[in-house]
C-alpha positions in Angstrom: -18.2 13.4 -15.2 -15.1 11.6 -16.4 -13.8 8.4 -14.8 -11.1 5.8 -15.4 -12.8 2.4 -16.0 -11.9 -1.2 -16.8 -13.8 -4.4 -17.8 -12.4 -6.9 -15.3 -11.2 -10.1 -16.9 -10.4 -8.4 -20.2 -6.8 -7.4 -21.1 -5.9 -3.8 -21.8 -9.5 -2.6 -21.5 -8.8 0.6 -19.5 -10.5 3.7 -20.8 -11.6 7.2 -19.7 -15.4 7.5 -20.1 -18.4 9.6 -19.0 -20.2 8.1 -16.0 -23.1 9.5 -14.0 -22.3 12.2 -11.4 -22.3 10.7 -7.9 -25.2 11.4 -5.5 -24.3 11.0 -1.8 -26.5 8.8 0.3 -27.2 9.5 4.0 -24.0 9.8 5.9 -21.8 10.1 2.9 -19.3 12.8 1.8 -19.3 14.2 -1.7 -15.7 14.6 -2.7 -14.0 16.2 -5.7 -11.3 13.8 -6.8 -7.7 15.1 -7.0 -5.6 12.1 -7.7 -5.2 8.4 -7.6 -2.1 6.3 -7.3 -1.3 3.4 -9.6 0.1 0.2 -8.1 0.7 -3.4 -9.1 -2.9 -4.4 -8.3 -4.2 -1.8 -10.7 -1.9 -3.1 -13.4 -3.1 -6.7 -12.8 -6.7 -5.5 -13.2 -5.9 -3.6 -16.4 -4.1 -6.8 -17.6 -7.2 -8.9 -17.0 -5.7 -10.9 -14.2 -7.8 -9.7 -11.3 -10.8 -7.6 -10.3 -14.6 -7.8 -10.1 -17.2 -5.4 -11.5 -20.2 -4.4 -9.4 -23.0 -6.9 -9.6 -25.0 -6.6 -12.8 -22.4 -4.5 -14.6 -19.4 -5.2 -16.9 -17.2 -2.3 -16.0 -15.6 -1.0 -12.8 -14.3 2.5 -11.9 -10.6 1.9 -11.1 -8.7 3.4 -8.3 -8.1 2.4 -4.7 -5.3 4.9 -3.8 -7.3 8.1 -3.4 -7.0 11.8 -2.7 -9.9 14.2 -2.8 -11.3 17.4 -1.3 -14.7 17.4 0.4 -17.4 19.3 -1.5 -20.3 18.5 0.7 -20.4 16.8 4.2 -23.4 15.8 6.3 -24.0 17.5 9.6 -22.3 15.7 12.5 -20.0 13.7 10.2 -16.8 15.4 11.6 -15.9 16.6 8.1 -16.3 20.0 6.4 -16.3 21.3 2.9 -12.6 21.9 1.9 -11.2 19.0 4.0 -8.5 17.0 2.3 -9.5 13.3 2.5 -8.6 9.8 1.5 -11.1 6.9 1.3 -10.6 3.5 2.9 -10.5 0.6 0.3 -12.1 -2.4 2.0 -15.6 -2.9 3.3 -16.7 -5.7 5.6 -19.2 -8.4 4.6 -22.8 -7.3 5.5 -22.8 -10.6 7.5 -19.3 -10.1 9.0 -16.9 -12.6 10.4 -15.6 -11.9 13.9 -12.7 -9.8 12.7 -14.9 -7.6 10.4 -17.5 -7.1 13.2 -14.7 -5.7 15.4 -13.4 -3.2 12.8 -10.5 -5.5 11.8 -11.9 -6.0 8.3 -8.4 -6.1 6.8 -8.2 -9.5 8.6 -11.5 -10.8 7.1 -11.7 -14.6 7.5 -14.7 -15.4 5.2 -13.4 -13.6 2.1 -16.8 -11.9 1.4 -15.5 -8.4 1.8 -15.7 -5.8 -1.0 -13.1 -3.3 -2.1 -13.3 0.1 -3.8 -11.8 -0.1 -7.3 -11.0 -3.8 -7.0 -13.8 -6.0 -5.9 -17.5 -5.2 -6.7 -17.5 -1.5 -5.7 -16.4 1.4 -7.9 -13.2 3.0 -7.0 -11.9 6.6 -6.5 -10.6 7.1 -10.1 -13.1 9.8 -11.0 -13.5 13.5 -11.0 -15.9 13.1 -8.1 -16.9 10.3 -5.7 -18.8 9.6 -2.5 -17.6 7.8 0.6 -19.1 7.0 3.9 -17.9 9.3 6.6 -16.9 6.3 8.7 -14.6 5.1 5.8 -12.8 8.4 5.2 -9.7 9.9 6.9 -8.8 13.6 7.0 -5.3 14.7 6.0 -3.3 17.8 6.9 -3.8 20.6 4.3 -0.1 20.7 3.4 -0.4 17.1 2.0 -2.4 18.3 -1.0 0.4 17.1 -3.4 1.5 14.0 -1.5 -1.7 12.8 0.3 -2.3 10.2 -2.5 0.4 8.2 -0.7 -1.9 7.5 2.2 -3.1 4.1 1.0 0.3 2.6 0.3 1.4 4.0 3.7 -1.4 2.2 5.4 0.0 -1.1 4.1 3.3 -0.5 5.9 1.6 1.0 8.9 -0.2 -2.3 9.3 3.0 -4.2 8.6 4.9 -2.3 11.4 1.9 -2.9 13.7 2.1 -6.6 13.0 5.9 -6.7 13.6 5.5 -5.0 16.9 2.6 -7.2 18.0 4.4 -10.3 17.1 7.7 -9.1 18.7 5.8 -8.1 21.8 5.2 -11.7 22.6 8.4 -11.4 24.6 11.0 -8.7 25.3 11.5 -6.9 22.0 13.8 -4.0 21.3 14.8 -4.0 17.7 17.7 -1.8 16.4 18.2 -2.7 12.8 15.6 -3.3 10.0 16.2 -4.4 6.4 13.6 -3.5 3.8 13.8 -5.5 0.6 12.6 -3.5 -2.4 12.8 0.3 -3.0 9.5 0.7 -4.6 6.8 2.8 -3.0 6.0 0.2 -0.3 9.6 -0.4 0.5 10.5 3.3 0.7 7.4 4.0 2.9 8.3 1.1 5.1 11.8 2.6 5.5 10.3 6.0 6.3 8.2 4.5 9.1 11.3 2.6 10.4 13.3 5.9 10.5 10.4 7.5 12.3 10.7 4.8 14.9 14.4 5.6 15.5 15.7 2.4 13.9 18.8 1.8 11.8 17.3 1.2 8.4 18.8 -0.6 5.5 17.1 -0.9 2.1 18.0 -3.5 -0.6 17.2 -3.1 -4.3 18.8 -4.2 -7.6 19.2 -0.7 -9.2 22.3 1.4 -8.7 21.2 4.5 -10.6 18.0 6.6 -10.7 16.0 8.1 -7.8 15.9 5.1 -5.5 19.4 5.2 -4.0 19.2 9.0 -3.4 15.7 8.7 -1.8 17.0 6.1 0.6 20.1 8.1 1.6 18.2 11.3 1.9 15.9 9.5 4.3 18.9 8.7 6.5 18.9 5.0 5.6 21.6 2.8 4.0 21.2 1.6 0.5 22.4 -1.8 -0.7 22.5 -3.3 -4.2 24.6 -6.4 -3.4 23.5 -10.0 -3.1 20.9 -10.4 -0.4 22.8 -13.2 1.3 25.7 -10.8 1.7 23.5 -8.0 3.0 21.7 -10.1 5.6 25.0 -11.6 6.8 26.5 -8.1 7.2 23.4 -6.3 8.7 21.9 -9.1 10.8 18.6 -7.3 11.0 16.2 -7.7 13.9 13.3 -7.0 11.5 12.9 -7.7 7.8 10.1 -6.1 5.8 9.9 -7.9 2.5 8.3 -5.8 -0.2 9.3 -7.4 -3.5 7.5 -10.8 -3.6 10.5 -12.2 -5.6 11.7 -15.7 -4.8 15.3 -14.9 -3.8 14.6 -12.1 -1.3 11.6 -13.9 0.1 13.5 -17.1 0.8 16.6 -15.3 2.1 14.4 -13.2 4.4 13.0 -16.3 6.1 16.3 -17.1 7.7 18.0 -13.7 7.4 17.2 -12.1 10.8 19.2 -12.2 14.0 17.8 -14.5 16.7 14.2 -13.8 17.8 13.7 -11.8 14.6 10.5 -10.9 12.9 9.9 -11.1 9.1 6.9 -9.4 7.6 6.0 -10.4 4.0 4.1 -7.7 2.2 5.1 -8.4 -1.4 2.7 -10.7 -3.4 4.6 -13.3 -5.4 3.6 -14.4 -8.9 2.7 -18.1 -9.2 4.5 -20.5 -11.3 8.1 -19.5 -10.6 9.7 -22.5 -9.0 12.9 -22.7 -7.0 14.7 -25.3 -5.0 15.0 -24.7 -1.2 16.3 -26.8 1.7 13.1 -26.7 3.7 14.8 -28.5 6.6 17.4 -25.8 7.0 14.8 -23.1 6.9 12.7 -24.8 9.5 15.7 -25.5 11.7 16.8 -21.9 11.8 13.3 -20.5 12.4 12.6 -22.9 15.2 16.0 -22.8 16.9 16.1 -18.9 16.8 12.5 -18.3 17.9 12.0 -16.4 14.7 8.6 -15.4 13.4 7.2 -14.9 9.9 4.0 -13.1 9.2 2.1 -12.1 6.1 0.4 -8.7 5.9 -2.0 -7.1 3.4 -4.6 -4.4 3.3 -5.5 -2.0 6.1 -8.3 -0.9 8.4 -9.3 2.6 9.5 -6.8 2.6 12.4 -4.0 2.1 9.9 -5.3 4.9 7.7 -5.1 7.2 10.7 -1.6 6.0 11.5 -0.6 6.6 7.8 -2.0 10.1 7.8 0.0 10.9 11.0 3.2 9.4 9.5 2.9 11.5 6.3 2.1 14.6 8.2 5.4 14.2 10.1 7.5 13.4 7.0 9.6 15.7 5.0 7.3 17.1 2.3 10.0 17.5 -0.4 11.0 13.8 0.1 7.4 12.7 -0.3 7.1 14.8 -3.4 10.1 13.1 -5.0 8.6 9.7 -4.3 6.0 10.6 -6.9 8.1 10.5 -10.0 5.4 10.9 -12.7 2.0 12.7 -12.8 -0.4 11.9 -15.6 -3.6 13.8 -16.4 -6.8 11.8 -16.5 -7.3 12.1 -20.2 -3.9 10.4 -20.8 -4.4 7.9 -18.0 -3.5 4.9 -20.1 0.1 6.3 -20.2 0.4 5.6 -16.4 0.3 1.8 -17.1 3.3 1.9 -19.4 6.4 1.7 -17.1 9.2 4.2 -17.5 12.8 3.5 -16.4 12.9 5.8 -13.4 9.3 5.3 -12.2 8.9 5.0 -8.4 5.3 6.1 -7.9 3.0 7.1 -10.8 -0.1 9.2 -10.1 -3.1 10.1 -12.2 -4.4 13.6 -11.6 -8.0 14.8 -12.0 
């Protein structure tokens, strides 16, 4: 079969190659791959900045944002042939920390987890793949074109869970949320905010292309002004930061109303320095009882939350979030950005 592979640590080494057909082990599903999403992590791996091949091998099958259809399922697994599924990315350490042992492997404390398509386990970027039944989630059949959005939706499902857990330390009834960044993570964070009945504002730099329209069609308010101006006008109870860029990250730390919660989901590049009044930041966070939390990855609970959120979403809106679809044999084109890209998907 054909698969999308890389040699981690080498730049621009992505290629489509023949690999052995997968053979399911006990308790595993055999799945026909339909699509994989491309995100910043994939681009870092292709750029040689990140990623680990399986032990004893130089190459890795890419792809952690998955969508497939079950070809074969073991008896008693809860899955059947024809089911639409997505695979979980992370696996806990065989000698797990306390979090991993309790199913919270997204919160691993010892760092010895593995990840499909990223760290030491082949990904889902192939015409067929296997996945343990305990690390798969079933999707509604109508999501056959948009179900590849499950994994990025898990990231924001967890972010919202973290916001609500942190806010729940006292009385918490948020009304306004600001999402910084209108990429896939930001737009999906806005979707889940709308589904919670909140007043949602989204900030991004662009004024043309699909992003402003996607935000407005969601029922949210789009902003392209300076972030200081936006946070001053909106005074959000919650900020979900999805850019990782210095200016919005720093402005978010002190941008909420009193007793606000900031959830950082964007991963910042290193080496970009800026000057900040740390005393002013500390003073505002302390005196307003604000909270700042980082959030990354997801566990099986978040995959189920994401599947439910997508099932309730407007299907045409989800479809417009995917702005480019590339066939497997031209997969390298997916890593060259185009002006109006929001979400790029490789189809099998």
